[in-house]
Backbone as CSV, one residue per row, in Angstrom:
resi,resn,N_x,N_y,N_z,CA_x,CA_y,CA_z,C_x,C_y,C_z
1,MET,-122.813,160.024,98.739,-123.777,161.074,98.475,-123.225,162.095,97.486
2,ASN,-122.046,161.900,96.994,-121.392,162.889,96.160,-122.165,163.225,94.889
3,ASP,-122.900,162.281,94.310,-123.628,162.531,93.079,-124.973,163.208,93.322
4,GLU,-125.330,163.446,94.548,-126.650,163.983,94.858,-126.604,165.430,95.326
5,TYR,-125.531,166.145,95.060,-125.389,167.513,95.563,-126.557,168.411,95.168
6,ARG,-127.066,168.270,94.006,-128.107,169.188,93.549,-129.389,169.067,94.375
7,PHE,-129.520,167.992,95.145,-130.703,167.806,95.968,-130.472,168.205,97.421
8,TYR,-129.309,168.689,97.747,-129.000,169.040,99.126,-129.758,170.300,99.537
9,THR,-130.473,170.205,100.642,-131.182,171.353,101.206,-131.011,171.325,102.721
10,PRO,-131.205,172.461,103.373,-131.168,172.460,104.832,-132.225,171.523,105.422
11,SER,-133.365,171.442,104.779,-134.426,170.557,105.266,-133.997,169.096,105.216
12,MET,-133.325,168.722,104.131,-132.853,167.349,104.008,-131.842,167.034,105.109
13,ALA,-130.945,167.964,105.374,-129.954,167.758,106.438,-130.641,167.626,107.788
14,SER,-131.648,168.452,108.016,-132.380,168.410,109.273,-133.089,167.069,109.465
15,VAL,-133.700,166.564,108.410,-134.387,165.271,108.492,-133.381,164.152,108.752
16,TYR,-132.276,164.162,108.025,-131.229,163.161,108.279,-130.786,163.200,109.735
17,ALA,-130.533,164.394,110.250,-130.077,164.526,111.628,-131.137,164.030,112.605
18,ALA,-132.393,164.395,112.370,-133.478,163.976,113.258,-133.649,162.462,113.261
19,GLN,-133.331,161.826,112.141,-133.452,160.367,112.041,-132.195,159.647,112.516
20,GLY,-131.193,160.398,112.937,-129.983,159.789,113.467,-128.886,159.565,112.443
21,HIS,-129.069,160.030,111.224,-128.056,159.899,110.169,-127.158,161.136,110.210
22,VAL,-126.370,161.217,111.268,-125.589,162.415,111.563,-124.526,162.677,110.499
23,GLU,-123.838,161.658,110.059,-122.765,161.862,109.073,-123.314,162.417,107.764
24,GLN,-124.459,161.883,107.326,-125.060,162.398,106.096,-125.486,163.854,106.285
25,ALA,-126.047,164.164,107.448,-126.474,165.535,107.726,-125.270,166.479,107.725
26,LYS,-124.196,166.056,108.365,-122.992,166.900,108.398,-122.463,167.142,106.984
27,GLU,-122.452,166.115,106.171,-121.962,166.264,104.801,-122.799,167.288,104.027
28,ILE,-124.107,167.243,104.218,-124.985,168.200,103.532,-124.729,169.615,104.031
29,TYR,-124.651,169.793,105.356,-124.385,171.124,105.905,-123.047,171.662,105.409
30,GLN,-122.032,170.813,105.353,-120.716,171.249,104.872,-120.788,171.706,103.425
31,TYR,-121.488,170.938,102.600,-121.638,171.314,101.194,-122.375,172.646,101.066
32,LEU,-123.475,172.790,101.798,-124.267,174.019,101.721,-123.468,175.229,102.214
33,LEU,-122.664,175.018,103.254,-121.837,176.118,103.759,-120.763,176.543,102.756
34,LYS,-120.243,175.613,101.981,-119.272,175.975,100.948,-119.937,176.873,99.900
35,ARG,-121.185,176.616,99.624,-121.915,177.398,98.628,-122.454,178.707,99.194
36,SER,-122.770,178.727,100.502,-123.334,179.918,101.148,-122.688,180.118,102.514
37,PRO,-121.444,180.546,102.547,-120.731,180.663,103.827,-121.338,181.691,104.777
38,GLU,-122.166,182.578,104.282,-122.787,183.595,105.126,-123.965,183.056,105.953
39,ARG,-124.401,181.841,105.687,-125.569,181.264,106.372,-125.189,180.790,107.768
40,GLN,-125.439,181.637,108.756,-125.112,181.312,110.141,-125.956,180.147,110.661
41,ASP,-127.199,180.031,110.180,-128.051,178.929,110.639,-127.455,177.574,110.260
42,LEU,-126.839,177.509,109.081,-126.206,176.260,108.657,-124.968,175.970,109.498
43,ALA,-124.179,177.005,109.743,-122.982,176.838,110.569,-123.351,176.398,111.980
44,ASP,-124.417,176.984,112.522,-124.865,176.609,113.873,-125.329,175.157,113.921
45,ALA,-126.094,174.758,112.920,-126.599,173.379,112.883,-125.445,172.385,112.772
46,LEU,-124.466,172.699,111.929,-123.294,171.836,111.782,-122.505,171.775,113.090
47,ALA,-122.351,172.910,113.752,-121.611,172.939,115.015,-122.289,172.065,116.066
48,VAL,-123.609,172.102,116.124,-124.338,171.267,117.083,-124.112,169.798,116.768
49,LEU,-124.190,169.441,115.493,-123.972,168.039,115.104,-122.558,167.585,115.447
50,GLU,-121.587,168.436,115.178,-120.196,168.058,115.445,-119.907,167.976,116.941
51,LYS,-120.555,168.811,117.710,-120.306,168.831,119.153,-121.044,167.702,119.878
52,THR,-122.297,167.495,119.528,-123.126,166.549,120.278,-123.360,165.231,119.562
53,GLY,-123.188,165.227,118.247,-123.471,164.014,117.490,-124.946,163.779,117.273
54,ARG,-125.752,164.814,117.509,-127.195,164.692,117.263,-127.759,166.049,116.901
55,ALA,-129.011,166.044,116.423,-129.647,167.278,115.973,-129.969,168.181,117.147
56,GLY,-129.899,169.479,116.897,-130.301,170.463,117.895,-131.765,170.787,117.729
57,GLY,-132.162,171.961,118.214,-133.547,172.403,118.103,-133.862,172.908,116.715
58,LEU,-135.087,173.310,116.533,-135.501,173.853,115.251,-134.938,175.249,115.048
59,GLY,-134.594,175.537,113.845,-134.136,176.861,113.461,-134.496,177.076,112.013
60,PRO,-134.091,178.178,111.426,-134.392,178.411,110.019,-133.841,177.284,109.152
61,GLY,-134.647,176.878,108.199,-134.205,175.850,107.271,-134.382,174.435,107.769
62,THR,-134.989,174.241,108.908,-135.217,172.893,109.393,-136.623,172.462,109.024
63,ALA,-136.828,171.166,108.938,-138.106,170.686,108.441,-138.850,169.795,109.410
64,TYR,-138.203,169.248,110.403,-138.848,168.215,111.195,-138.416,168.279,112.650
65,GLN,-139.388,168.145,113.506,-139.102,167.912,114.921,-140.296,167.157,115.471
66,ALA,-140.026,166.113,116.200,-141.114,165.347,116.789,-141.858,166.204,117.799
67,ASP,-143.124,165.902,117.984,-143.945,166.606,118.962,-143.329,166.417,120.340
68,PRO,-142.950,167.513,121.023,-142.319,167.360,122.334,-143.254,166.754,123.369
69,GLY,-144.560,166.780,123.114,-145.515,166.183,124.042,-145.539,164.669,123.969
70,ILE,-145.025,164.113,122.893,-144.990,162.659,122.731,-143.559,162.210,122.966
71,GLN,-143.308,161.658,124.132,-141.947,161.316,124.524,-141.588,159.863,124.250
72,THR,-142.573,158.979,124.290,-142.272,157.560,124.171,-143.310,156.876,123.306
73,SER,-143.039,155.641,122.965,-144.026,154.868,122.222,-145.267,154.638,123.082
74,ARG,-145.083,154.629,124.413,-146.233,154.491,125.310,-147.156,155.704,125.170
75,ASP,-146.571,156.904,125.102,-147.373,158.106,124.909,-148.131,158.035,123.586
76,LEU,-147.450,157.568,122.568,-148.067,157.447,121.257,-149.201,156.426,121.293
77,ARG,-148.968,155.304,121.959,-150.005,154.278,122.084,-151.227,154.834,122.806
78,GLU,-150.999,155.560,123.902,-152.107,156.146,124.653,-152.880,157.148,123.807
79,LEU,-152.168,157.935,123.032,-152.817,158.898,122.156,-153.661,158.188,121.100
80,LEU,-153.128,157.132,120.527,-153.862,156.365,119.525,-155.092,155.704,120.135
81,GLU,-154.956,155.141,121.332,-156.103,154.528,122.001,-157.195,155.555,122.272
82,LYS,-156.802,156.746,122.692,-157.774,157.812,122.946,-158.494,158.183,121.657
83,TRP,-157.758,158.303,120.588,-158.323,158.648,119.293,-159.326,157.581,118.847
84,ILE,-158.980,156.314,119.040,-159.884,155.225,118.660,-161.156,155.260,119.505
85,ARG,-161.015,155.512,120.820,-162.206,155.622,121.681,-163.127,156.741,121.213
86,ILE,-162.561,157.857,120.799,-163.367,158.971,120.294,-164.098,158.563,119.021
87,LEU,-163.405,157.869,118.128,-164.044,157.417,116.891,-165.197,156.449,117.168
88,VAL,-164.986,155.534,118.113,-166.034,154.572,118.460,-167.240,155.303,119.046
89,ARG,-166.989,156.259,119.928,-168.093,157.038,120.510,-168.836,157.816,119.439
90,TYR,-168.103,158.382,118.502,-168.737,159.114,117.408,-169.632,158.176,116.601
91,LYS,-169.146,156.989,116.323,-169.934,156.014,115.548,-171.201,155.634,116.313
92,HIS,-171.086,155.407,117.624,-172.261,155.094,118.441,-173.258,156.247,118.422
93,LEU,-172.774,157.461,118.562,-173.643,158.629,118.534,-174.349,158.742,117.193
94,HIS,-173.610,158.544,116.130,-174.184,158.598,114.784,-175.290,157.550,114.629
95,ASN,-175.036,156.333,115.118,-176.038,155.273,115.033,-177.276,155.602,115.866
96,LEU,-177.081,156.177,117.053,-178.215,156.581,117.887,-179.045,157.664,117.201
97,GLN,-178.380,158.633,116.603,-179.100,159.696,115.894,-179.875,159.133,114.709
98,LYS,-179.265,158.215,114.008,-179.918,157.582,112.865,-181.132,156.784,113.340
99,GLY,-180.978,156.043,114.452,-182.093,155.275,115.010,-183.215,156.173,115.492
100,ALA,-182.873,157.311,116.092,-183.895,158.247,116.566,-184.690,158.810,115.394
101,LYS,-184.017,159.129,114.317,-184.716,159.638,113.124,-185.655,158.585,112.552
102,GLU,-185.195,157.335,112.495,-186.038,156.241,112.003,-187.245,156.042,112.913
103,PHE,-187.024,156.129,114.222,-188.106,155.969,115.189,-189.151,157.069,114.996
104,GLU,-188.696,158.311,114.855,-189.608,159.428,114.632,-190.377,159.257,113.328
105,LYS,-189.699,158.821,112.305,-190.304,158.616,111.001,-191.401,157.553,111.087
106,ASN,-191.113,156.437,111.776,-192.094,155.368,111.939,-193.217,155.773,112.879
107,SER,-192.969,156.600,113.872,-193.989,157.071,114.798,-194.976,157.973,114.099
108,ASP,-194.505,158.783,113.164,-195.366,159.695,112.423,-196.311,158.968,111.487
109,ARG,-195.959,157.784,111.053,-196.787,156.985,110.144,-197.981,156.358,110.866
110,ARG,-197.883,156.188,112.168,-198.945,155.510,112.911,-200.047,156.416,113.194
């Protein structure tokens, strides 16, 4: 990653850490701290990575955190199924409304 220093941001480090690329995240935080040693948020994020080997919570300069309400792929599947059921119901409702308008239109002609 040495040739990519100009693209290093706290957000990039946060995304790397959230995706499990801890070493890349640590390297970015270390580089940023050399340039801005006064940034306590960067030092804290690096300390969490070094201590736990994974990303901590959100703080200044972070870009990504998964929805805490979605814990597993099962939760995600259930959410997607619910969303699809809502879309299907909406489509049925739309078709019923369209049919009712056509019925009224044809009734008025008689």
